[in-house]
Every structure is written in C-alpha cells, then in structure tokens.
C-alpha positions in Angstrom: 14.4 -75.9 -54.3 16.3 -75.1 -57.5 18.1 -72.3 -55.7 19.0 -74.7 -52.9 20.7 -77.1 -55.3 22.5 -74.2 -57.0 23.8 -72.8 -53.7 25.0 -76.2 -52.5 27.7 -76.2 -55.2 30.4 -74.9 -52.9 31.5 -73.6 -49.5 34.3 -71.5 -48.1 37.7 -73.2 -48.5 40.7 -73.2 -46.3 44.1 -72.1 -47.8 45.5 -74.6 -50.3 42.2 -76.6 -50.3 39.7 -77.1 -53.1 36.2 -75.7 -52.5 33.9 -78.1 -50.6 30.9 -79.2 -52.5 27.7 -79.8 -50.6 24.5 -81.3 -51.7 21.1 -79.6 -51.2 20.8 -81.1 -47.7 24.1 -79.7 -46.5 26.2 -82.9 -46.7 29.7 -82.9 -48.2 30.0 -84.5 -51.6 33.2 -86.5 -51.9 35.6 -85.1 -54.5 35.4 -88.3 -56.6 31.6 -87.8 -56.9 31.3 -84.1 -57.4 30.9 -84.3 -61.2 28.3 -87.0 -60.9 26.4 -85.0 -58.4 26.5 -81.9 -60.5 25.3 -83.8 -63.6 22.3 -85.2 -61.6 21.4 -82.0 -59.7 19.1 -80.7 -62.5 17.3 -84.1 -62.4 16.8 -83.7 -58.7 15.3 -80.3 -59.2 12.8 -81.6 -61.8 11.9 -84.6 -59.7 11.3 -82.5 -56.6 9.0 -80.1 -58.5 7.1 -83.0 -60.0 6.6 -84.9 -56.7 5.5 -81.7 -54.9 2.8 -81.3 -57.6 1.7 -84.9 -57.4 1.5 -84.9 -53.6 -0.4 -81.6 -53.5 -2.9 -83.0 -55.9 -3.3 -86.2 -53.9 -3.7 -84.4 -50.6 -6.2 -82.0 -52.2 -8.2 -84.8 -53.7 -8.3 -86.8 -50.5 -8.8 -84.1 -47.9 -12.6 -84.7 -47.6 -13.3 -81.0 -48.1 -10.9 -79.9 -45.4 -8.9 -77.0 -46.8 -7.5 -75.9 -43.5 -3.8 -75.4 -43.6 -1.3 -74.2 -41.0 1.3 -71.6 -41.9 0.4 -72.3 -45.6 1.2 -76.0 -45.3 -1.5 -78.4 -46.5 -2.9 -80.7 -43.9 -1.9 -84.3 -43.9 -5.1 -85.7 -42.4 -5.6 -87.8 -45.6 -2.5 -89.8 -44.8 -3.7 -90.4 -41.2 -7.0 -91.6 -42.5 -5.5 -93.9 -45.1 -3.0 -95.4 -42.7 -5.6 -95.8 -40.0 -7.5 -98.0 -42.5 -4.4 -100.0 -43.3 -3.8 -100.6 -39.6 -7.4 -101.7 -39.1 -7.0 -104.1 -42.0 -3.8 -105.6 -40.6 -0.4 -105.8 -42.3 0.4 -108.2 -45.0 1.9 -108.6 -48.5 -1.4 -108.9 -50.3 -1.6 -105.7 -52.4 -5.1 -106.7 -53.6 -6.4 -105.8 -50.1 -5.2 -102.2 -50.5 -7.7 -99.4 -51.3 -7.2 -97.3 -54.3 -6.1 -94.4 -52.0 -3.5 -96.6 -50.2 -2.2 -97.9 -53.5 -1.7 -94.4 -54.8 -0.1 -93.3 -51.6 2.3 -96.2 -51.8 3.2 -95.2 -55.3 3.8 -91.6 -54.2 6.0 -92.7 -51.3 8.1 -94.9 -53.7 8.5 -91.8 -55.9 9.8 -89.8 -52.9 8.2 -87.5 -50.3 8.7 -83.8 -51.0 11.4 -82.2 -49.0 8.9 -79.7 -47.4 6.6 -82.6 -46.2 9.2 -85.2 -45.3 9.6 -84.5 -41.6 5.8 -84.3 -41.0 5.2 -87.5 -43.1 7.9 -89.5 -41.3 6.3 -88.6 -38.0 3.0 -89.9 -39.3 4.5 -93.1 -40.7 6.4 -93.7 -37.4 3.2 -93.1 -35.3 4.9 -90.4 -33.2 1.6 -89.2 -31.6 0.7 -92.7 -30.5 4.2 -93.4 -29.2 4.5 -90.1 -27.3 3.9 -90.0 -23.6 3.2 -86.5 -22.2 6.1 -85.4 -20.1 8.2 -88.5 -20.6 10.9 -86.9 -22.8 11.2 -84.0 -20.4 11.7 -86.4 -17.4 14.4 -88.2 -19.3 16.2 -85.0 -20.1 16.1 -84.0 -16.4 17.4 -87.4 -15.4 20.1 -87.2 -18.1 21.3 -83.8 -16.7 19.7 -81.7 -19.4 17.3 -78.8 -18.9 15.3 -79.9 -22.0 14.2 -76.4 -22.8 17.2 -74.1 -23.1 19.5 -76.8 -24.3 22.0 -76.1 -21.4 23.4 -78.9 -19.4 22.2 -79.0 -15.9 24.9 -78.9 -13.2 24.7 -82.5 -12.1 27.3 -85.1 -11.4 26.6 -86.6 -14.8 28.4 -83.8 -16.6 30.5 -82.4 -13.9 32.4 -85.7 -13.4 32.9 -86.6 -17.1 36.3 -85.0 -17.1 37.3 -86.7 -13.8 36.9 -90.3 -14.9 39.3 -90.8 -17.7 41.4 -88.5 -19.8 40.3 -88.2 -23.4 43.2 -86.7 -25.4 41.1 -87.5 -28.6 40.0 -84.0 -29.5 38.4 -83.5 -32.9 39.7 -81.0 -35.3 37.5 -78.0 -35.8 35.1 -78.5 -38.6 34.4 -75.9 -41.3 31.0 -74.2 -41.5 28.9 -74.2 -44.6 27.3 -71.2 -46.2 24.8 -69.5 -43.8 22.3 -69.3 -46.6 22.3 -73.1 -46.7 21.3 -73.2 -43.1 18.3 -71.0 -43.7 17.2 -73.0 -46.7 17.4 -76.3 -44.9 15.7 -75.0 -41.8 12.8 -73.8 -43.9 12.3 -77.3 -45.2 12.2 -78.7 -41.6 9.6 -76.2 -40.2 6.1 -76.8 -38.8 6.1 -80.4 -37.7 5.6 -80.7 -34.0 1.8 -80.9 -33.6 0.8 -83.0 -36.6 -1.4 -86.0 -36.1 0.2 -89.4 -36.3 -1.4 -92.7 -37.2 -1.9 -95.8 -35.0 -0.8 -99.0 -36.5 -0.4 -102.6 -35.5 -0.5 -103.3 -31.7 2.8 -102.8 -30.0 4.1 -102.9 -26.4 3.1 -99.8 -24.5 5.8 -97.2 -23.8 6.5 -96.6 -20.1 3.8 -94.8 -18.2 5.2 -91.5 -17.0 3.4 -92.0 -13.7 5.6 -95.1 -13.2 8.8 -93.3 -14.3 10.3 -93.0 -10.9 11.6 -96.6 -11.0 13.2 -96.0 -14.4 14.8 -92.6 -13.5 15.5 -92.9 -9.8 19.2 -93.1 -9.0 20.5 -94.8 -12.2 24.0 -96.1 -12.1 25.7 -92.7 -12.4 29.2 -94.1 -13.1 27.9 -96.2 -16.0 25.8 -93.4 -17.4 28.8 -91.1 -17.3 30.5 -93.6 -19.6 27.5 -93.4 -21.9 27.6 -89.6 -21.9 31.4 -89.7 -22.5 31.0 -91.9 -25.6 28.1 -89.8 -26.9 30.2 -86.6 -26.4 33.1 -88.1 -28.3 30.9 -89.1 -31.2 29.1 -85.7 -31.6 31.8 -84.0 -33.7 32.2 -87.2 -35.7 28.5 -87.1 -36.7 28.2 -85.4 -40.1 31.1 -83.1 -39.4 30.8 -79.6 -40.8 27.1 -79.9 -41.5 25.7 -76.4 -40.7 22.7 -77.7 -38.8 24.8 -80.0 -36.5 27.2 -77.3 -35.2 26.4 -75.5 -32.0 22.6 -75.7 -31.3 22.1 -78.8 -33.5 24.9 -80.7 -31.8 23.4 -79.9 -28.4 20.0 -81.2 -29.6 21.7 -84.4 -30.8 23.3 -84.9 -27.4 20.0 -84.5 -25.6 18.2 -87.0 -27.9 20.9 -89.6 -27.5 21.2 -89.2 -23.8 17.5 -89.4 -23.3 17.2 -92.5 -25.5 20.0 -94.2 -23.6 17.9 -93.8 -20.4 14.6 -94.6 -22.2 15.9 -97.9 -23.6 18.5 -99.3 -21.2 18.5 -102.6 -23.2 20.2 -100.7 -25.9 21.8 -97.9 -24.0 23.9 -96.1 -26.6 25.3 -97.7 -29.8 27.6 -95.9 -32.2 25.6 -95.7 -35.3 22.3 -94.5 -33.7 24.0 -91.1 -33.6 23.7 -90.9 -37.4 20.1 -92.0 -37.4 19.2 -89.4 -34.7 21.1 -86.7 -36.5 19.3 -87.3 -39.8 15.9 -87.1 -38.0 16.9 -83.8 -36.3 17.5 -82.3 -39.7 13.8 -82.8 -40.4 12.0 -82.3 -37.1 12.2 -81.1 -33.6 13.9 -82.9 -30.7 11.0 -84.8 -29.2 9.5 -86.1 -32.5 13.1 -87.1 -33.4 13.4 -89.0 -30.1 10.1 -90.9 -30.7 11.0 -91.6 -34.4 14.4 -93.0 -33.2 12.4 -95.3 -31.0 10.3 -96.5 -33.9 13.4 -97.3 -35.9 15.3 -99.1 -33.1 12.4 -100.9 -31.5 10.0 -101.6 -34.3 11.9 -101.7 -37.6 15.3 -102.9 -36.4 14.6 -104.8 -33.2 17.7 -106.4 -31.8 20.1 -104.6 -34.2 21.6 -102.2 -31.6 22.5 -104.3 -28.5 25.5 -106.2 -27.2 25.5 -108.8 -29.9 25.0 -108.6 -33.7 22.9 -111.7 -34.1 19.8 -109.9 -35.7 22.1 -108.1 -38.1 24.0 -111.3 -38.9 20.8 -113.2 -39.6 19.6 -110.5 -42.0 22.9 -110.8 -43.8 22.5 -114.5 -44.1 19.0 -114.0 -45.5 20.4 -111.4 -48.0 23.1 -113.8 -49.1 20.4 -116.5 -49.8 18.4 -114.0 -51.9 21.6 -113.0 -53.8 22.4 -116.7 -54.5 18.9 -117.3 -55.8 18.7 -114.2 -58.0 22.4 -113.6 -59.0 24.2 -116.9 -58.8 27.2 -115.5 -60.8 27.6 -112.8 -58.2 27.4 -115.3 -55.4 30.0 -117.5 -57.2 32.3 -114.5 -57.7 32.1 -113.6 -54.0 33.0 -117.2 -53.1 35.9 -117.3 -55.6 37.3 -114.1 -54.1 36.7 -115.2 -50.5 34.8 -112.0 -50.0 31.9 -112.1 -47.5 28.9 -110.2 -48.8 28.3 -108.9 -45.3 31.6 -107.0 -45.5 29.8 -104.6 -47.8 26.1 -104.9 -47.1 26.3 -105.3 -43.3 26.9 -101.5 -42.8 24.3 -100.7 -45.4 21.7 -102.2 -43.2 23.1 -101.1 -39.8 23.1 -97.4 -40.9 20.0 -97.6 -43.1 22.3 -96.6 -46.1 23.3 -93.4 -44.3 26.8 -92.4 -45.4 26.6 -95.0 -48.2 24.1 -93.9 -50.8 24.0 -90.3 -52.0 21.7 -88.4 -49.7 19.0 -87.7 -52.3 18.8 -91.5 -52.7 19.2 -92.5 -49.0 16.2 -90.3 -48.1 14.1 -92.0 -50.7 14.9 -95.4 -49.0 14.0 -94.0 -45.6 10.6 -92.8 -47.1 9.7 -96.3 -48.0 11.2 -97.8 -44.8 9.2 -95.7 -42.5 6.0 -96.0 -44.6 6.2 -99.8 -44.7 7.6 -100.2 -41.2 9.5 -103.3 -42.1 13.1 -103.9 -43.3 11.9 -105.2 -46.7 13.1 -102.1 -48.6 16.6 -102.6 -47.2 16.7 -106.0 -48.9 15.1 -104.8 -52.0 17.6 -101.8 -52.2 20.6 -104.1 -51.7 19.3 -106.5 -54.4 18.7 -103.6 -56.8 22.2 -102.2 -56.2 23.7 -105.6 -57.0 21.3 -106.0 -60.0 22.3 -102.7 -61.5 26.0 -103.4 -61.0 26.1 -107.2 -61.4 28.2 -107.2 -64.5 30.7 -104.9 -63.0 31.0 -107.0 -59.8 31.5 -110.2 -61.8 34.1 -108.7 -64.0 35.9 -107.1 -61.0 36.1 -110.6 -59.5 38.1 -111.8 -62.4 40.7 -109.1 -61.8 40.9 -109.3 -58.0 39.1 -106.0 -57.6 35.8 -107.4 -56.4 35.7 -105.7 -52.9 36.9 -102.4 -54.3 34.1 -102.5 -56.9 31.5 -103.7 -54.4 32.2 -100.9 -51.9 31.9 -98.3 -54.6 28.5 -99.3 -56.0 26.3 -97.6 -53.4 28.1 -94.2 -53.2 28.0 -93.9 -57.0 24.3 -94.6 -57.3 23.0 -91.1 -57.9 19.8 -92.0 -59.8 17.4 -92.7 -57.0 14.5 -93.2 -59.3 16.3 -95.9 -61.2 17.2 -97.7 -58.0 13.8 -97.5 -56.3 12.0 -98.6 -59.5 14.2 -101.7 -59.7 13.9 -102.3 -56.0 10.2 -101.7 -55.3 8.4 -101.7 -58.6 10.5 -103.8 -60.9 12.7 -106.9 -60.7 12.6 -107.1 -56.9 9.1 -106.0 -56.1 8.2 -109.7 -55.5 10.5 -109.8 -52.5 7.9 -110.1 -49.8 8.1 -109.5 -46.1 6.7 -113.0 -45.4 9.4 -114.5 -47.6 12.1 -112.6 -45.7 10.6 -113.6 -42.3 10.5 -117.3 -43.4 14.2 -117.2 -44.3 14.9 -115.2 -41.2 13.5 -118.0 -39.0 15.5 -120.7 -40.6 18.8 -118.7 -40.7 18.3 -117.6 -37.1 17.9 -121.2 -36.1 21.0 -122.2 -38.0 23.2 -119.5 -36.5 21.9 -119.8 -32.9 22.2 -123.6 -32.9 25.7 -123.4 -34.3 26.7 -120.8 -31.8 25.1 -122.7 -28.8 26.5 -126.1 -29.6 30.0 -124.7 -29.9 30.9 -126.2 -33.3 33.7 -124.4 -35.0 31.9 -124.2 -38.3 28.8 -122.6 -36.6 30.9 -120.1 -34.7 32.9 -119.2 -37.9 29.7 -118.7 -39.8 28.3 -116.4 -37.1 31.6 -114.6 -36.8 31.9 -114.1 -40.6 28.4 -112.5 -40.7 29.3 -110.2 -37.9 33.0 -109.3 -37.9 33.4 -109.1 -41.7 31.2 -106.0 -41.8 33.1 -102.7 -41.9 31.1 -101.6 -38.9 33.6 -102.9 -36.5 34.1 -99.3 -35.2 30.6 -99.4 -33.7 30.5 -100.0 -30.0 27.6 -100.4 -27.6 27.8 -98.6 -24.3 25.2 -99.9 -21.8 22.7 -102.4 -23.0 21.3 -105.6 -21.6 19.0 -103.8 -19.2 21.6 -101.6 -17.4 24.3 -99.2 -18.1 26.9 -101.4 -16.4 27.9 -103.5 -19.4 30.4 -100.9 -20.7 31.8 -100.5 -24.1 31.7 -103.6 -26.3 34.7 -102.6 -28.2 33.4 -104.4 -31.3 30.6 -104.1 -33.8 27.2 -103.7 -32.2 23.8 -104.3 -33.5 21.6 -106.7 -31.8 
C-alpha cells in the first residue's frame, strides 16, 4: 500500500504541462490540493496498515474456527453471520440491542474498510447474493445489445442506429493515461470478489423473476432506448476521465452496467450521476456485482433520488437545513444574510454520495458506513461534520461576501477522513438518528408536496429553491416513469 501511495505522486505530462498527481486510487488530485494530499499521504499509509491489522484480528477472532481462505484472502463469513443476526433483530437506532460483535464491527467500518477487502465487504453490505437473480444480468445485456461476456457490442439496431438519429459533434478530447503500474496495483486491490456470500437484511420487494423476463425485455421502445444509449455513450468519457481502469475495457464495462440497469429499472432509466456511482463500484468489483450494488444504492438507500423530479432530494435538503439551523444557528443566519441556499452546495454532496467532492480516501470511508448502515444517515452526519469543522470559516466568509466560495471549498479540502468520520459518527453528530431524520422527512415532504400541489407561489419557490439551486443542474434523466419514452429532462434529476 505504501508503494501505491508513493507511485501515485505523478504521471506522464504533456508538453508545457505540469505533472499530473494521482492519488492511490488513480484519481487526479487538483493542483490546488496537491500539497495537502502529499502531506496526508503518510497518514493514509499508516491508517491503512492499522485498519488491515484490526480487521484481520477481528475476522480471525470471529471465524468460528474456519481458517479456510481463497487465494490467500481471509473468509468474510463472520460478517455474514453478524449481519444476519442484525437483520433478524430488525433495524433501529437502539445501539443497546447490538451484540458485542456487531458493535465492534460497526466501529471497524467507521474506521474504514481495508482497501483489499472493500469490494467484497460492500457486496456483503449490499446483499448482492440475495439481490442477484441467476441469468438476469445476462438477459439484460442481450436485450441492451451487449454480448455480456466478451464486452463487444452485438450488431443490433440499438447500436447500429445510434449515429443515424442525431448528430453529436460533441467529441471529447483524448484523455491521458496514468502509469501502467498504477493499473496493476489498483487491480490487485479489486480481485477475488465475485463468489462471496452476501447477507440478507430487512424484507424488500423481490427482483424480477427471470422466468417472467420476457415481458420486460420483449420489444422495448427501441427509439427511446437508443436515446438512453446515446446519452450513456456521451457520458462515458466524462466519467473520471484519464483514470487508468476506466479507459478501454473499463469503459466498456461501465457502458454495459449502465445500459443493463436502464432496462432493469425503467422507472429510473438512466440519470447522469449514476455513471459516477457505477464507475466507482467497478473499480472494486466485477460487472455483475457492481450492477446489483448499484441497484442497492438507487432502490434501497436513495429511493426516488434518480427519476424525473427531484422531490426526494429536495426533501432531504430541507431536512438538512433544519438540522443545520438547530445545531449551527450562526451558520444558518449567515446563509440567510447572504441569500445563499444551503442546497446549492450540499445538494450535489448527497446526489453523488460525495463522489467528486470529498478527497477519495475520505469519500470511500463515507461509502463504507453508507453501505453498512443501508440508510442515508451518514450523508447527513457527514454534511453536519463538514459544517461543524468549518463553521467559523463559513461565518467569517459571510461577512466578506465570500460565503459560497468558502462553502464550496470545504469538502474538497477535507483530507483528514478520520477527523471527519469521528465528528460525524462518533462525536458531536452521533446522536443524529435515522428515526429523527425520517420524522423530519415526513413533515418536510408534506410541506413541499402540499405547496407544490396547491400552486402557491411560495410553495413552488421553496421547492424550486431546494431543487434548482443545487449545482447538479447538469444532471439529466433519460427514460424514467416506467418507460424509455420520457426523453431527456434537461434539468437536474434525482427523484
């Protein structure tokens, strides 16, 4: 791991350009954050070694005498057993009901999942084995015009006619490739994940039965699906451009997952933004597990976020603003004085699950907790912790008319993930419960929907402010509402 951080310090440069600095996961570090990243890289190395030791000890202690390992990797059966017990007990905020094992596991997850285990653990947290239906992903790939095995596109009208519909003229510049050694190192961390056992959790709606798949896959609206494919193809080179694992084969895998999911969940279709979620999953696991993990995120954790409206996202932002006003009244007052909607900053934090906002080492830590808890609670806790750590800066910036500039910068500059997660999940905001969030959600949902339905200007302005103020207005939904015929939204999307 230490070598990975060292070798991520630079990549080939073009003439008259400074060397590109990449982090240990292959992502570009912005020039203004290079020095901060380099200062924190040794801390990341130490933390990774420490968490690997702690996890290994925990798994060894709780493996019930099972020392079997595949390809040298320790079995994660202990996680399955602990989470099975949690599912049987039922979800809730009462930590007193947790077993000692579960409490220790929760602490380990808050401290970060080791890079070598992350892909396998995420599949267990997301219940991939329970969600998976034999043959379903393959059927979706065939219907989408993909072979599903070789990665080549089948010769169907879906792809043949893409160039016949509308001219694009929006070609992306070629992206630079990172060091080949970085590819190898990152690939090693994502190995051996496809046949691990996942854990059942709370009851959920059953996935489509593959034996009933003909109604779903037979003769879809090809013209509308071509539009979906066209938008996906346009977004592929924009998804983590230059990342070594998302060029070539990796980009083909991303296309297949997104096309398959658009068919699998026609109520969502394809929404710009889910490409980043799917791409991150593909860095840590194979295509089919990534597909089912994407379903867990979109359907279970963020229901209603990625559709033709942004009501669910807007309600969450109204809930967050209430929590901010309660905990940081001076920050709330500064936002009001500056006329700056909180959602203009935090809306995209939630929609992207902090991808492209927090430094990657920190964003992955948030995802660890998100998938483990299977609720959006950590999204609220992380937002509150970011405001908490930077509250003084934000208030002072408001006095000099620099509030938005300051607010936008606080997430990208938060390189200390341990500090952030301690404040969010163990410290000042550990008392933010899912039941409290849901109670606020119900009241804010009623306020926004009532205001929107009765047509009052104030109600519509409140809803519009929560939606359109977010810098996610580049997101567009293609498809959605049960068919692919709705077309591009043209505005922000998210449920």
